[in-house]
N, C-alpha and C positions, 0 to 999 in steps of 0.2 A: 899419533896417527898410524904409525907403523904397527904398534901393538894392537890397535883396534881393527885395522884393515887386513892384516896378514891372515887371520882365519877365513876371510872372505875373498881370498886372492883370486879365485876363478870367477867370482861374481862381479867384481869391481873391474870395469873396463876403462873408465875415465874418471878423473877427479877435476872439478873446476874450483879454483881458489880465488880469493880476493888478492889484491896487490899489497897486503900487509907484510911487515917485516917478520911476522911470526911464521911465515911460510918460506923463509930463506933457505931452509934445508929440504926443499921440495925434491931435489934430485935423489936424495937418499930414500925418500918415500917411494918415488917412482921405481927405483931399483928393487927395493924390498918387496913391494907389492906387485911388481911387474904390470904396471898400468901407465897410461898416458896422463899427463897433468897439463891442464890449460889454465890460463889466467884470464879473468874478466877485464874488459875495458873499464877504465875509471868512470864512475858515476853512471854505469849501465846496469841497474839492478835487475832488469829483465833477463840478463844473462845468468842470473842465479835464482831461477824460479823456485826450487824447493826451499832454499834458504829464506827467501822473502816470504813465502807462504808460512813457514814455521815461525818466523818472527811475528807475523800477524796473529797467529794462533796464541803465541805466548803473550802478546799485548792484550789480547781479548780476555784471557783468563788470569793474567797477572798484571793489572794496570799499574802504572808508575805511581809512586807515592810522592806527595808534595812535601 
């Protein structure tokens, strides 16, 4: 995340993350990118609008295989 967001440092003001363990190092990201980081409430997908929209587009064009 740091490598991807650092070039956009001025454009990124906030980042909203899930509560997964993969974001345990969120403080380092916030410091490196100089942004605020927020976490979603559990089971509230509406708080992650762009994420859920992207997932829907991916499912539309790449359906699951059985």
